[in-house]
C-alpha positions as CSV (number, residue, x, y, z in Angstrom):
1,M,209.0,39.5,-77.5
2,R,207.4,42.2,-80.0
3,E,208.9,41.9,-83.5
4,P,209.5,45.2,-84.9
5,A,207.2,47.0,-86.4
6,G,208.8,47.0,-89.8
7,V,209.0,43.2,-89.4
8,E,205.5,43.1,-88.5
9,Q,204.8,45.4,-91.7
10,A,206.5,43.6,-94.1
11,V,204.8,39.9,-93.3
12,E,200.9,41.9,-93.1
13,E,201.6,43.6,-96.8
14,P,200.9,41.7,-99.5
15,V,203.1,41.1,-102.2
16,R,203.4,43.6,-105.0
17,E,204.3,43.0,-108.9
18,D,207.3,44.1,-109.8
19,R,207.4,47.6,-110.8
20,F,209.7,49.8,-113.3
21,P,211.3,53.0,-111.9
22,H,208.4,55.4,-113.3
23,E,210.5,58.5,-113.8
24,R,212.8,56.1,-116.2
25,V,210.0,55.0,-118.3
26,V,208.9,58.6,-118.6
27,N,212.2,60.0,-119.5
28,F,213.2,57.6,-122.1
29,C,209.8,57.9,-123.8
30,D,210.3,61.5,-123.7
31,A,213.5,61.1,-125.0
32,V,212.1,59.4,-128.0
33,F,209.8,61.7,-128.4
34,A,212.4,64.7,-129.0
35,I,214.3,63.0,-131.0
36,V,211.6,61.7,-133.7
37,I,211.0,65.8,-133.9
38,T,214.6,66.6,-134.4
39,L,214.9,64.3,-136.8
40,L,211.8,65.1,-138.7
41,A,213.4,68.4,-139.9
42,I,216.4,66.8,-141.3
43,E,214.7,66.5,-144.9
44,L,214.2,70.5,-145.0
45,R,216.5,72.2,-147.0
46,L,216.2,74.4,-149.7
47,P,216.3,73.2,-153.7
48,G,220.2,73.7,-155.2
49,S,221.1,74.8,-158.8
50,E,221.3,71.3,-160.1
51,L,218.1,70.3,-159.3
52,I,216.2,73.9,-160.4
53,E,217.9,73.3,-163.5
54,R,217.0,69.5,-164.0
55,V,213.6,69.4,-163.4
56,G,212.9,73.4,-163.7
57,A,212.2,76.2,-160.4
58,D,208.5,75.6,-160.4
59,Q,208.7,72.1,-159.7
60,A,211.9,72.3,-157.6
61,W,210.1,74.6,-155.5
62,G,206.8,72.3,-155.4
63,E,208.2,69.4,-154.3
64,T,209.8,71.5,-151.5
65,F,206.8,72.9,-150.7
66,S,205.1,68.9,-150.4
67,V,208.4,68.1,-148.1
68,L,207.6,71.4,-145.3
69,L,204.0,70.4,-145.6
70,A,205.1,67.0,-144.6
71,Y,207.1,68.2,-141.9
72,V,204.5,70.8,-140.6
73,I,201.7,67.7,-140.4
74,S,204.2,65.1,-138.8
75,F,205.8,67.8,-135.9
76,F,202.3,68.6,-134.7
77,V,201.2,65.2,-134.9
78,T,204.0,64.1,-133.5
79,G,202.9,66.9,-130.6
80,L,199.5,65.3,-130.5
81,F,200.6,61.7,-129.8
82,W,203.4,63.4,-126.9
83,V,200.3,65.8,-125.2
84,G,198.1,62.2,-125.2
85,H,201.3,60.9,-123.5
86,M,202.1,63.3,-120.5
87,L,197.9,63.2,-120.2
88,T,197.8,59.3,-119.6
89,W,201.0,59.0,-118.1
90,K,200.8,61.6,-115.0
91,H,197.9,58.7,-113.9
92,V,200.0,56.4,-113.3
93,R,201.0,55.4,-109.7
94,R,202.5,51.8,-110.5
95,V,204.1,50.9,-113.8
96,N,204.2,46.9,-114.7
97,A,205.8,44.8,-117.1
98,R,202.9,45.3,-119.7
99,L,202.2,49.2,-119.1
100,V,205.8,49.2,-120.4
101,W,205.6,46.5,-123.4
102,L,202.7,48.9,-124.4
103,A,205.0,51.9,-124.3
104,L,207.5,50.3,-126.8
105,L,205.0,49.4,-128.9
106,Q,203.3,52.9,-129.1
107,L,207.0,54.2,-129.6
108,F,208.1,51.1,-132.3
109,F,205.8,53.6,-134.5
110,V,207.0,56.8,-133.3
111,V,210.3,56.4,-134.0
112,L,208.9,55.4,-138.3
113,M,207.5,58.8,-138.3
114,P,210.8,60.5,-139.9
115,F,210.7,57.5,-142.7
116,A,206.8,57.9,-143.0
117,T,207.3,61.4,-143.6
118,R,209.4,61.0,-146.5
119,Q,206.9,58.6,-148.1
120,V,203.7,60.7,-147.5
121,S,203.4,62.2,-151.3
122,E,203.8,58.8,-152.7
123,H,203.2,56.4,-150.5
124,F,200.2,58.2,-147.9
125,V,198.6,55.0,-146.8
126,V,202.5,53.5,-145.8
127,Y,201.9,57.6,-143.5
128,A,198.5,56.6,-141.8
129,L,199.3,52.9,-141.5
130,V,202.1,54.1,-139.0
131,L,199.8,56.8,-137.6
132,T,197.4,54.3,-137.2
133,G,200.1,52.1,-135.3
134,I,201.3,54.8,-133.0
135,S,197.2,55.4,-132.4
136,L,196.1,52.2,-131.0
137,F,198.9,51.2,-128.7
138,S,198.2,54.3,-127.6
139,W,194.7,53.8,-126.8
140,L,195.2,50.3,-125.4
141,L,197.9,51.9,-123.1
142,R,195.3,54.6,-122.2
143,R,192.3,52.0,-121.5
144,T,194.9,49.8,-118.9
145,V,195.7,53.1,-117.1
146,V,192.3,53.9,-116.4
147,A,191.2,50.5,-115.3
148,Q,194.4,49.6,-113.2
149,E,194.7,52.8,-111.7
150,D,190.9,53.0,-111.7
151,L,190.5,56.1,-112.9
152,R,186.7,55.7,-113.2
153,A,186.5,56.4,-109.1
154,R,189.7,59.0,-108.6
155,L,188.6,61.1,-111.4
156,G,184.7,60.5,-112.0
157,A,183.1,58.7,-114.7
158,A,182.9,61.3,-117.0
159,Q,187.0,62.2,-117.1
160,A,187.9,58.6,-117.5
161,R,185.3,58.2,-119.8
162,L,186.5,61.4,-122.0
163,L,190.5,60.1,-121.5
164,L,189.3,56.9,-123.5
165,V,187.0,58.7,-126.4
166,R,190.1,61.2,-126.9
167,G,192.5,58.3,-127.0
168,L,190.2,56.6,-129.6
169,I,188.8,60.0,-132.1
170,P,192.8,59.8,-133.4
171,L,193.0,55.7,-134.0
172,L,189.5,55.9,-136.1
173,V,190.5,59.5,-138.1
174,F,193.6,57.7,-139.3
175,S,192.6,54.1,-140.0
176,C,190.0,55.9,-142.3
177,A,192.6,57.7,-143.7
178,I,194.5,54.5,-145.1
179,P,191.5,53.3,-147.8
180,L,191.1,57.1,-147.9
181,G,194.7,57.4,-149.0
182,L,194.3,54.7,-152.0
183,F,191.8,56.8,-154.0
184,V,192.9,60.5,-152.9
185,P,196.0,62.1,-153.6
186,G,198.3,62.4,-150.1
187,K,198.2,66.2,-149.9
188,W,194.6,65.9,-150.4
189,A,193.7,62.9,-147.7
190,A,195.4,64.2,-145.2
191,L,193.0,67.0,-144.7
192,V,191.0,64.6,-142.7
193,F,193.7,64.4,-140.0
194,A,191.8,68.1,-139.1
195,L,188.6,66.3,-137.8
196,I,190.5,64.9,-135.0
197,F,190.1,68.8,-133.3
198,P,186.2,69.4,-133.6
199,L,185.5,65.5,-132.7
200,S,187.6,65.9,-129.8
201,M,186.6,69.5,-128.7
202,L,182.6,68.0,-129.4
203,A,183.4,64.6,-127.4
204,R,184.5,66.8,-124.4
205,R,180.9,68.6,-124.6
206,R,178.8,66.2,-124.8
207,I,180.4,63.4,-122.3
208,L,181.1,66.3,-119.6
209,A,177.3,67.7,-120.1
210,R,176.4,64.1,-119.4
211,G,178.0,63.8,-116.7
212,G,179.7,60.4,-118.3
């Protein structure tokens, strides 16, 4: 007697790793990024009359400008990580425990962004450390996806390498900002972040020109 096709398929198919619902993992990460970006705006407020009387208008508005500048930088940096998060997860077809834990470790540092943003003027190194932590686990996650999903075969060697290099550039820039912050005021040390964009464009041009 011939066994049903479903039984044969169940016997022939190898046992797969435990999976996590892809959509739930991605939606959870998106929600965390959205909450963090929202919390960044909580520190924004105009200087009150008491503060102006106590420290003077120039200093009060100077402090307000510093907070606003920190918000702008953190907003776009967090947005940059979110874009990179989407570019990585769109290639994921199988979610295992390793990916979930790497995503959680990345979010561990992402949720520190509002706290780190408040420290950027007086403790820039703390800010740079948080950004380096996000970058590190973002890159480790990206490297895992490239290997697990065999992106070199699916996308080509050049595109897979570009994905890795564009994840490595923020890690290098933010980690270099840590020692820089020990000697340069935070508002000036943060200017090094702008290197991410030209370096990413240069990497894209060279990698695609060489074909990987």
